C-alpha positions in Angstrom: -31.0 82.5 196.6 -29.9 85.8 195.4 -27.2 87.5 197.5 -27.4 91.3 197.7 -25.0 91.8 200.6 -22.1 90.0 202.3 -21.1 90.4 205.9 -17.6 89.1 206.8 -16.8 88.3 210.4 -13.3 87.6 211.8 -11.3 88.6 214.9 -7.5 89.0 215.2 -5.8 87.0 212.4 -9.2 85.9 211.1 -10.0 89.6 210.8 -6.9 90.0 208.5 -8.2 87.2 206.4 -11.5 89.0 206.3 -9.8 92.2 205.0 -8.3 90.2 202.2 -11.8 88.8 201.4 -13.1 92.4 201.4 -10.7 93.3 198.6 -11.8 90.3 196.5 -15.5 91.1 197.0 -14.9 94.7 196.1 -13.3 93.7 192.8 -16.3 91.7 191.7 -18.7 94.5 192.7 -20.4 92.9 195.7 -21.8 95.0 198.6 -20.0 93.9 201.6 -19.2 94.7 205.2 -16.1 93.5 207.0 -16.2 93.5 210.7 -13.1 92.4 212.6 -13.9 93.5 216.2 -16.7 91.8 218.2 -18.6 95.0 219.1 -18.8 96.0 215.4 -20.0 92.5 214.4 -23.2 92.7 216.3 -24.6 95.9 214.7 -25.0 94.8 211.1 -26.9 91.6 212.1 -30.1 93.6 212.6 -30.1 94.2 208.8 -29.3 90.6 207.9 -32.1 88.9 205.9 -32.6 86.2 203.3 -30.6 88.2 200.7 -27.6 88.3 203.0 -24.6 85.9 203.1 -22.4 85.8 206.2 -18.9 84.6 205.8 -17.6 83.6 209.3 -13.8 83.2 209.5 -12.5 81.4 212.6 -8.8 80.4 212.4 -8.3 80.7 216.2 -10.3 79.1 219.0 -9.9 82.2 221.2 -12.8 84.2 219.5 -14.7 81.3 218.1 -17.7 81.6 220.5 -18.3 85.2 219.4 -18.1 84.3 215.7 -20.5 81.4 216.2 -22.9 83.5 218.2 -22.9 86.2 215.5 -23.4 83.6 212.8 -26.3 82.1 214.6 -28.0 85.5 215.0 -27.6 86.2 211.3 -29.0 82.7 210.5 -32.0 83.3 212.8 -32.7 86.5 210.7 -32.7 84.5 207.5 -29.1 84.9 206.3 -27.1 82.1 204.8 -23.8 81.3 206.6 -20.5 80.1 205.1 -17.8 79.2 207.7 -14.1 79.1 207.0 -12.4 77.4 209.9 -9.5 75.1 210.9 -11.7 73.1 213.2 -14.3 70.6 212.0 -15.7 69.6 215.4 -17.2 73.0 216.2 -20.8 74.2 216.2 -20.6 75.7 212.7 -22.0 72.4 211.4 -25.4 73.2 212.8 -25.4 76.8 211.4 -24.1 76.3 207.9 
């Protein structure tokens, strides 16, 4: 797979972790989008395809369903999904 764009999802403290990841991706020259509010996370998914990698950050159960839903939508559009989470028993296993 050849990655041409990266979409980073995270809400609240996970969004702050996403901002840090944004800086790292920028330094290596990757095209990225960081979305740390749920309404903003839905829009870029229409452009996700097989050349897209979604990095889903979920450090808190409060917003986990939204992050999983967005990740599943991206996966359905052909994107690859990488999850960073504190919880191993969640639905990310079926998506990643």
